[in-house]
C-alpha positions as CSV (number, residue, x, y, z in Angstrom):
1,X,19.6,-8.9,3.5
2,X,18.5,-5.3,2.9
3,X,16.3,-4.0,5.6
4,X,13.0,-2.1,4.8
5,X,13.4,1.4,6.1
6,X,10.3,2.5,8.0
7,X,8.8,5.9,9.0
8,X,6.1,5.8,11.6
9,X,3.6,8.7,11.6
10,X,1.2,9.0,14.5
11,X,0.3,11.8,17.0
12,X,0.3,9.4,19.9
13,X,3.8,8.6,21.2
14,X,2.5,5.5,23.0
15,X,1.5,3.9,19.6
16,X,4.9,4.8,18.1
17,X,6.6,3.2,21.1
18,X,4.4,0.1,20.7
19,X,5.4,-0.4,17.0
20,X,9.1,0.1,17.9
21,X,8.8,-2.6,20.5
22,X,7.1,-5.0,18.1
23,X,9.8,-4.6,15.5
24,X,12.7,-4.1,17.8
25,X,14.3,-7.6,17.1
26,X,13.0,-8.1,13.6
27,X,15.9,-8.2,11.2
28,X,13.8,-7.3,8.2
29,X,12.9,-3.8,9.3
30,X,14.6,-0.7,10.4
31,X,12.7,2.2,11.9
32,X,14.6,5.2,10.5
33,X,12.5,7.9,12.0
34,X,9.1,8.9,13.6
35,X,6.8,11.8,13.1
36,X,3.9,13.2,15.1
37,X,2.4,15.2,12.2
38,X,2.0,15.1,8.4
39,X,4.2,18.1,8.0
40,X,6.9,16.6,10.1
41,X,6.7,13.4,8.0
42,X,7.1,15.2,4.7
43,X,10.2,17.0,6.1
44,X,11.7,13.6,7.0
45,X,10.8,12.1,3.6
46,X,12.8,14.9,1.9
47,X,15.9,13.9,3.8
48,X,15.7,10.2,4.6
49,X,15.6,7.1,2.4
50,X,12.2,5.5,3.4
51,X,10.7,2.4,1.9
52,X,7.5,2.1,3.9
53,X,5.4,4.5,6.0
54,X,3.1,3.3,8.8
55,X,0.5,6.0,9.5
56,X,-2.7,6.8,11.3
57,X,-5.7,8.5,9.7
58,X,-6.8,11.0,12.4
59,X,-4.0,13.5,13.0
60,X,-3.9,17.3,13.6
61,X,-3.0,19.8,10.8
62,X,-3.1,17.1,8.1
63,X,-5.1,13.9,7.9
64,X,-3.4,10.6,7.2
65,X,-5.3,10.2,4.0
66,X,-4.1,13.6,2.8
67,X,-0.5,12.7,3.7
68,X,-0.8,9.4,1.9
69,X,-2.0,11.2,-1.3
70,X,1.0,13.5,-1.2
71,X,3.4,10.6,-0.6
72,X,2.0,8.6,-3.5
73,X,2.2,11.7,-5.7
74,X,5.8,12.7,-4.7
75,X,7.2,9.3,-3.8
76,X,5.3,6.6,-5.7
77,X,7.7,3.8,-4.8
78,X,7.1,4.3,-1.1
79,X,4.7,1.7,0.4
80,X,2.0,2.8,2.9
81,X,0.4,0.8,5.7
82,X,-2.6,2.5,7.4
83,X,-2.9,1.5,11.1
84,X,-6.0,3.1,12.6
85,X,-8.8,2.7,15.1
86,X,-11.4,3.7,12.5
87,X,-13.2,1.2,10.3
88,X,-16.5,2.8,9.1
89,X,-17.3,2.8,5.4
90,X,-16.4,6.5,4.9
91,X,-12.9,6.0,6.3
92,X,-12.4,2.8,4.3
93,X,-13.4,4.7,1.1
94,X,-10.9,7.5,1.9
95,X,-8.1,4.9,2.5
96,X,-8.9,3.3,-0.8
97,X,-9.0,6.6,-2.6
98,X,-5.5,7.6,-1.3
99,X,-4.3,4.2,-2.5
100,X,-2.5,2.9,0.6
101,X,-1.0,-0.5,0.2
102,X,-2.5,-1.9,3.3
103,X,-4.9,-1.2,6.1
104,X,-5.2,-2.8,9.6
105,X,-6.9,-1.8,12.8
106,X,-4.9,-0.7,15.9
107,X,-6.4,-3.5,17.9
108,X,-4.8,-6.1,15.5
109,X,-2.2,-8.4,17.0
110,X,1.5,-8.4,16.5
111,X,1.3,-11.3,14.0
112,X,-1.1,-9.3,11.7
113,X,1.1,-6.3,11.8
114,X,4.2,-8.3,10.8
115,X,2.2,-10.2,8.1
116,X,1.0,-6.9,6.7
117,X,4.5,-5.5,6.6
118,X,5.9,-8.6,4.9
119,X,3.1,-8.7,2.3
120,X,3.5,-5.0,1.4
121,X,7.3,-5.1,1.4
122,X,7.2,-7.9,-1.1
123,X,5.0,-5.9,-3.4
124,X,1.6,-7.2,-2.4
125,X,-1.4,-5.7,-0.7
126,X,-2.8,-6.3,2.8
127,X,-6.6,-5.5,2.8
128,X,-9.4,-7.6,4.2
129,X,-11.9,-9.1,1.9
130,X,-14.4,-6.6,3.3
131,X,-12.2,-3.8,2.1
132,X,-11.7,-5.4,-1.3
133,X,-15.5,-5.5,-1.6
134,X,-15.5,-1.8,-0.9
135,X,-13.1,-1.3,-3.8
136,X,-15.5,-3.1,-6.0
137,X,-18.4,-0.9,-4.9
138,X,-16.2,2.2,-5.1
139,X,-15.4,1.8,-8.7
140,X,-18.6,0.2,-10.1
141,X,-20.0,3.5,-11.2
142,X,-16.8,4.7,-13.0
143,X,-16.6,2.3,-15.9
144,X,-18.1,4.7,-18.4
145,X,-15.7,7.5,-17.5
146,X,-12.4,5.6,-17.6
147,X,-10.8,6.6,-20.9
148,X,-7.5,4.6,-20.5
149,X,-7.2,2.4,-23.6
150,X,-3.7,0.9,-23.2
151,X,-3.8,-2.8,-24.0
152,X,-2.1,-5.2,-21.6
153,X,-0.4,-8.4,-22.9
154,X,-1.8,-11.8,-21.9
155,X,1.1,-12.2,-19.5
156,X,0.5,-8.8,-18.0
157,X,-3.2,-9.6,-17.5
158,X,-2.2,-12.8,-15.8
159,X,0.0,-10.9,-13.4
160,X,-2.7,-8.3,-12.7
161,X,-5.1,-11.1,-11.8
162,X,-2.6,-12.6,-9.4
163,X,-2.0,-9.2,-7.8
164,X,-5.7,-8.9,-7.3
165,X,-5.5,-12.1,-5.4
166,X,-2.9,-10.5,-3.1
167,X,0.0,-12.5,-4.5
168,X,3.4,-11.0,-3.7
169,X,6.2,-10.7,-6.2
170,X,7.8,-14.0,-4.9
171,X,4.4,-15.7,-5.0
172,X,3.9,-14.7,-8.6
173,X,7.5,-15.7,-9.5
174,X,6.9,-19.2,-8.2
175,X,3.4,-19.5,-9.7
176,X,4.5,-18.5,-13.2
177,X,8.0,-19.9,-13.0
178,X,9.7,-16.6,-13.8
179,X,12.3,-14.6,-11.8
180,X,11.2,-12.0,-9.3
181,X,13.1,-9.4,-11.4
182,X,11.0,-10.3,-14.4
183,X,7.8,-9.9,-12.2
184,X,9.0,-6.5,-11.1
185,X,9.7,-5.5,-14.6
186,X,6.2,-6.6,-15.7
187,X,4.7,-4.7,-12.7
188,X,6.4,-1.5,-13.6
189,X,5.4,-1.8,-17.2
190,X,1.8,-2.5,-16.2
191,X,1.7,0.6,-13.9
192,X,3.2,2.7,-16.7
193,X,0.7,1.5,-19.3
194,X,-2.3,1.9,-17.0
195,X,-1.1,5.3,-15.6
196,X,-1.6,3.9,-12.1
197,X,0.6,5.0,-9.2
198,X,0.1,2.1,-6.9
199,X,-1.1,-1.5,-6.6
200,X,-4.5,-0.3,-5.3
201,X,-4.9,2.0,-8.2
202,X,-4.1,-1.0,-10.5
203,X,-6.8,-3.1,-8.8
204,X,-9.3,-0.3,-9.4
205,X,-8.3,-0.2,-13.0
206,X,-8.5,-3.9,-13.4
207,X,-12.0,-4.0,-11.9
208,X,-13.1,-1.2,-14.2
209,X,-11.7,-3.1,-17.2
210,X,-13.3,-6.4,-16.0
211,X,-9.9,-8.0,-15.7
212,X,-10.6,-9.4,-12.2
């Protein structure tokens, strides 16, 4: 089984040590490296093979949201899980805008962290329903300005709807009785057609187009 390579980015060593402890005996994940700043994280990403980044929002020199934006621009295949102490509407909006794949609070338990990592690693999202509602509100005024006209097939729309329900690749595969590889191929084609860089971006697009 291939392990998911993880980079932890947080300016508090205690938090980094805590994540390491939680995942120490988990065979699915390998903590490849840790960074205490955004700049340090970008240097690591240039030299290490990373699948998933766990990061905080409030950090010196470069915010976590800015770092997430850069990662999604330069390394669109890398998944991002935001783990932070902040949950006000402004912060939530910023997290949505940077298109992180998941968001949990630092006071969440071990089970929620592992569940979030599993969901994201399998191609799904991990956002609370409250945050999904924020996405709805966040894009409600943008329908008139979205000029993307690409048409999705009936099967692609079906997959988009399941992604919007936080189905993972394996969940979709089972539901539609198609292989996980076929699901991934559809997912890549959908992202290409819609010019979206992440699943969150795809959800925004789907809401704007009234697909979900």
